[in-house]
C-alpha distance (Angstrom), angle and dihedral (degrees) to the residues before:
residue distance angle dihedral
M1 . . .
K2 3.70 . .
S3 3.82 118.4 .
G4 3.74 126.2 -154.0
L5 3.71 89.3 -134.6
S6 3.84 126.3 52.7
R7 3.74 123.1 -145.1
R8 3.82 88.6 -105.7
G9 3.80 89.0 46.3
F10 3.80 88.2 52.4
L11 3.82 91.9 59.2
R12 3.71 91.0 44.4
A13 3.79 90.6 52.4
F14 3.75 88.6 68.0
S15 3.75 89.4 68.2
G16 3.79 96.2 70.2
R17 3.82 113.5 131.3
A18 3.80 118.6 -128.9
A19 3.75 120.8 -150.6
G20 3.73 117.1 -113.3
G21 3.82 130.5 38.0
G22 3.70 147.2 -104.0
L23 3.80 133.0 -68.5
A24 3.80 91.2 -99.6
L25 3.73 103.1 1.2
A26 3.86 131.5 51.4
A27 3.86 118.4 -125.0
A28 3.79 89.0 -126.9
T29 3.85 91.6 103.1
A30 3.83 94.9 61.9
T31 3.81 91.8 40.7
T32 3.70 94.8 51.3
E33 3.85 92.7 47.4
A34 3.75 92.4 48.6
A35 3.83 91.9 49.7
A36 3.88 89.3 50.1
N37 3.82 94.0 46.3
P38 3.81 107.9 22.2
S39 3.81 93.0 167.5
E40 3.77 91.3 59.7
A41 3.80 92.9 54.1
R42 3.79 98.3 57.4
S43 3.77 96.1 104.6
L44 3.76 101.7 39.1
P45 2.97 134.1 168.5
L46 3.86 86.2 23.1
T47 3.90 83.0 58.0
A48 3.80 117.1 45.4
A49 3.73 117.1 -117.9
G50 3.76 100.0 -160.6
L51 3.73 103.6 41.5
P52 3.78 129.7 78.4
G53 3.73 121.4 -141.6
S54 3.78 115.3 -76.3
S55 3.88 92.2 -129.4
K56 3.79 118.9 101.3
T57 3.74 88.2 -130.0
F58 3.81 113.0 55.9
F59 3.78 119.9 -114.6
N60 3.75 124.9 176.6
P61 3.83 101.9 -96.9
Q62 3.80 91.3 -131.7
R63 3.79 90.4 63.8
V64 3.74 90.7 80.0
L65 3.83 98.0 48.1
L66 3.72 116.4 95.9
W67 3.77 96.2 -151.0
E68 3.84 90.6 54.3
S69 3.80 91.4 53.7
T70 3.74 130.2 85.7
R71 3.80 124.4 -125.7
K72 3.83 86.8 -111.2
E73 3.81 92.7 56.4
I74 3.82 92.6 47.8
R75 3.81 93.6 44.7
E76 3.79 94.4 49.7
A77 3.80 94.0 44.1
L78 3.75 91.5 52.6
S79 3.87 94.0 42.5
A80 3.76 91.4 51.8
G81 3.78 93.5 51.3
H82 3.84 92.7 -119.6
L83 3.83 96.1 112.7
K84 3.82 109.4 65.3
A85 3.85 109.0 153.5
A86 3.76 142.2 30.0
I87 3.81 129.1 -151.1
V88 3.85 117.9 -149.8
P89 3.84 111.1 -161.8
T90 3.84 116.3 -152.7
G91 3.77 124.4 -170.0
A92 3.77 143.2 134.4
T93 3.75 147.3 -94.2
E94 3.78 98.5 -137.3
Q95 3.77 142.8 126.6
H96 3.76 117.0 -70.8
N97 3.78 99.2 -175.8
E98 3.83 121.8 -92.2
H99 3.82 96.6 -48.0
L100 3.87 113.9 43.4
S101 3.76 124.9 68.0
L102 3.81 119.8 -111.8
I103 3.80 93.1 -109.7
A104 3.81 94.1 61.9
D105 3.72 98.2 114.0
T106 3.84 93.7 47.8
A107 3.79 92.8 46.9
Q108 3.74 94.2 49.7
A109 3.79 95.3 49.7
T110 3.80 91.6 46.4
L111 3.81 90.4 48.2
I112 3.81 93.7 53.3
A113 3.83 90.5 43.6
Q114 3.72 89.9 53.5
Q115 3.70 94.6 46.1
A116 3.82 91.1 53.4
A117 3.84 92.1 45.1
L118 3.77 88.6 55.1
N119 3.74 90.6 51.9
L120 3.84 89.5 52.4
Y121 3.87 95.1 39.9
P122 2.99 122.9 -176.3
K123 3.85 92.9 14.1
A124 3.78 101.2 71.2
I125 3.78 138.9 39.9
V126 3.88 131.5 -166.9
S127 3.78 118.1 -122.7
T128 3.69 123.4 -141.9
P129 3.82 105.1 -80.9
C130 3.74 129.2 -115.7
P131 3.86 99.7 -120.5
I132 3.84 98.0 -169.6
G133 3.71 126.9 60.0
Y134 3.72 144.4 164.2
S135 3.77 104.8 -55.3
P136 3.87 110.2 140.7
Y137 3.82 94.5 136.2
H138 3.81 88.1 64.1
M139 3.74 97.8 54.8
A140 3.78 94.2 102.5
R141 3.82 86.1 74.3
K142 3.78 115.4 75.2
G143 3.69 118.4 -111.6
T144 3.76 98.9 29.7
L145 3.86 117.4 132.4
T146 3.73 123.3 -162.4
L147 3.81 139.7 -175.2
S148 3.68 126.1 -157.4
K149 3.81 115.3 -104.8
E150 3.80 90.6 -108.9
T151 3.82 93.9 51.6
F152 3.77 93.2 44.7
L153 3.85 93.0 49.6
A154 3.80 92.4 44.3
Y155 3.81 89.7 54.8
V156 3.74 95.5 49.1
F157 3.80 92.3 44.8
E158 3.88 91.2 52.9
V159 3.80 90.6 51.5
V160 3.71 91.7 51.0
K161 3.76 91.2 46.0
C162 3.81 90.4 53.8
L163 3.77 91.6 50.5
K164 3.82 90.9 50.1
A165 3.85 89.7 51.7
H166 3.77 90.5 55.8
G167 3.78 91.4 53.8
F168 3.81 106.9 -91.0
K169 3.80 108.6 142.9
T170 3.88 96.8 175.2
I171 3.83 118.8 54.6
F172 3.77 128.0 167.6
I173 3.83 117.5 -166.7
L174 3.86 104.8 -149.9
N175 3.70 112.2 -159.3
G176 3.81 125.4 -157.1
H177 3.87 100.6 177.4
G178 3.78 126.0 72.4
G179 3.84 95.5 -142.0
N180 3.71 90.8 62.4
H181 3.76 97.7 49.0
R182 3.81 102.3 83.7
P183 3.84 96.3 40.6
L184 3.79 91.2 52.4
R185 3.75 94.4 46.0
D186 3.80 92.8 47.4
S187 3.81 90.0 53.0
M188 3.76 97.2 52.8
D189 3.81 100.5 89.9
Q190 3.79 92.9 50.7
W191 3.79 94.9 43.7
R192 3.80 91.6 48.8
K193 3.88 89.3 54.2
E194 3.77 94.3 46.9
L195 3.74 96.8 45.1
N196 3.84 103.0 31.1
I197 3.75 95.2 -146.8
T198 3.82 138.3 118.6
L199 3.74 97.7 -87.4
E200 3.80 132.9 170.8
A201 3.82 137.8 170.0
D202 3.70 127.3 -171.1
S203 3.74 139.7 136.4
Y204 3.81 120.4 -101.3
A205 3.79 88.3 -126.8
S206 3.83 89.1 68.6
A207 3.89 86.4 80.2
Y208 3.83 90.7 66.5
K209 3.71 123.0 87.6
D210 3.79 119.8 -162.8
E211 3.77 92.7 -131.8
E212 3.81 91.8 56.2
L213 3.80 93.0 41.3
S214 3.80 90.2 55.2
T215 3.74 91.0 61.0
F216 3.81 92.9 67.7
L217 3.78 108.8 9.3
E218 3.83 112.7 79.0
S219 3.76 95.2 -154.9
Y220 3.82 92.1 56.5
R221 3.80 91.4 46.0
K222 3.77 91.0 52.8
L223 3.79 89.9 49.1
R224 3.87 90.5 48.6
D225 3.82 91.0 49.1
G226 3.80 95.2 47.8
E227 3.84 95.5 -112.8
Y228 3.81 92.9 129.9
K229 3.70 104.7 77.3
T230 3.71 103.7 170.1
I231 3.86 130.4 72.0
D232 3.83 90.1 -123.4
Q233 3.81 93.2 55.3
Q234 3.82 92.9 45.3
S235 3.78 93.7 47.0
A236 3.83 96.4 43.7
L237 3.84 95.8 76.9
S238 3.76 118.0 111.9
H239 3.84 108.4 14.7
A240 3.84 111.1 86.7
S241 3.88 88.9 -28.4
E242 3.85 132.2 111.0
N243 3.82 98.3 -49.5
E244 3.84 101.5 45.2
T245 3.74 92.5 39.6
S246 3.82 89.0 51.7
I247 3.84 91.7 52.1
M248 3.81 90.2 49.9
L249 3.82 92.4 48.6
A250 3.84 89.6 52.0
A251 3.77 97.9 45.0
Y252 3.87 109.9 17.6
P253 3.88 108.1 22.1
H254 3.80 88.9 159.1
L255 3.85 89.3 64.6
V256 3.92 91.0 55.4
R257 3.81 116.4 88.2
P258 3.78 126.9 -157.3
V259 3.84 114.6 -107.0
T260 3.73 137.5 167.8
M261 3.84 129.6 -159.3
Q262 3.82 88.2 -121.5
A263 3.84 91.3 58.2
Y264 3.79 89.5 43.5
D265 3.78 93.7 52.9
E266 3.74 92.2 45.6
A267 3.74 92.7 56.2
A268 3.82 86.7 65.9
L269 3.80 92.9 -148.4
E270 3.85 117.5 -156.2
Y271 3.79 122.4 -160.6
E272 3.75 101.0 149.5
S273 3.76 105.3 61.6
N274 3.85 144.0 16.0
L275 3.71 91.6 46.6
S276 3.83 121.3 156.7
Q277 3.82 119.9 -108.0
D278 3.77 91.1 -114.7
V279 3.82 90.1 55.6
L280 3.91 92.3 44.2
E281 3.82 88.4 57.1
Y282 3.78 90.6 62.3
L283 3.82 92.9 45.4
E284 3.84 98.0 43.4
P285 3.84 94.6 94.7
F286 3.72 89.7 54.7
T287 3.72 99.2 42.8
K288 3.85 90.1 59.1
E289 3.85 94.3 48.8
G290 3.75 137.9 33.0
W291 3.81 102.4 19.0
P292 3.81 112.6 118.6
K293 3.83 108.1 -108.6
G294 3.77 89.3 -12.3
K295 3.80 94.1 -67.7
N296 3.68 124.0 133.4
P297 3.88 106.5 -122.8
E298 3.81 96.9 -172.8
N299 3.81 102.0 111.9
A300 3.83 92.9 51.6
R301 3.76 95.0 41.3
D302 3.87 92.3 47.3
R303 3.83 89.5 53.6
A304 3.79 92.5 46.9
R305 3.77 88.7 53.3
Q306 3.75 91.1 52.3
E307 3.78 91.7 51.9
Q308 3.74 95.1 48.2
A309 3.76 90.1 50.1
L310 3.77 87.9 66.4
L311 3.77 88.2 68.8
A312 3.80 92.7 64.2
T313 3.78 123.3 113.4
R314 3.79 134.4 177.5
E315 3.78 91.2 -116.6
K316 3.74 93.7 56.8
G317 3.86 88.7 50.0
A318 3.79 93.0 53.6
R319 3.83 90.4 52.2
L320 3.94 91.1 49.3
I321 3.77 89.2 49.2
D322 3.78 92.5 49.8
I323 3.82 91.5 50.8
A324 3.74 95.7 50.1
T325 3.85 92.1 42.5
R326 3.69 94.5 53.5
S327 3.78 92.4 47.3
L328 3.84 93.7 51.1
T329 3.83 91.4 44.4
D330 3.75 91.1 54.3
R331 3.80 95.9 45.0
L332 3.82 93.2 47.8
E333 3.75 92.2 48.4
K334 3.84 89.8 54.1
M335 3.79 90.2 48.0
I336 3.82 91.4 52.6
Q337 3.73 89.7 50.2
A338 3.82 92.0 50.5
T339 3.87 90.3 50.9
E340 3.83 92.7 50.1
Q341 3.83 92.2 46.2
G342 3.81 94.3 44.8
L343 3.80 92.4 -119.4
P344 3.80 123.6 152.2
W345 3.75 121.4 -101.4
P346 2.95 125.7 -110.8
P347 3.82 90.5 34.9
K348 3.74 114.4 -108.1
D349 3.82 116.7 -116.7
């Protein structure tokens, strides 16, 4: 069956520019850069527009992306022994409140993977990301897509298996979506046994410590100081809030839309009732467990996320990207060393 959009076209389609700007930063930066360097924008947002490579020596950012490479380039890099590791980003296509694009989680994981690969150039390459994850609890919001845990894990495993078949012996699955974290972590022991390679899976957010975040993120400082009194404020951090919005402002400002709390309130959004039976089937496991006193807290938490997003800045996002990139770079370097020295992974105590 012929499709109107090729796989390469699918990746290019992510680069469409939206009118408008960010919460605290206009999208003009990304648009201007893309206009000046159209060839460099072809993979956005899976390639960051506004950030240089992390490497001290500049390399074209596309050089570390598997899907931008040719078979000849991959073959020769592997044969020469230069290319030693692959990073597989996993994310989601899901709601990120009124202001962030649905691809945010995938874009952020791919960005950090790319920055780390540039640090390690030419040792690492970034595989085509998994753009849909396990997100059933967000299905009350229009636009969210979700896979079952089984389907998601099967997809990621097959990608890793392909990379192993081509000769990659060190693979890091870098996750950008909370719903994927536990399924991936729980699969590691079995996958390592089956594949017999140096394999790891973790979320880039694992690099963050609340104590450090509270020194420059206002929402984390308020949580630390007890200023957030309600469960919706306390549980709103992370998803679509100050930290994720800051990263998007730093790397993908064209994927951040302007929003005000007045406009948010006027929309009278409702995520606790009047949901279709189809949606309720996705939510049922979460309505039975985890909600305080059996009450759905989604309306209040959604609004708290929108408020906290207004605290985001590009400068905070650059710092968050740097922390996560340094952590991934260090971990992948240790994995490569373990592979070359024939040591077990994870290291034995």
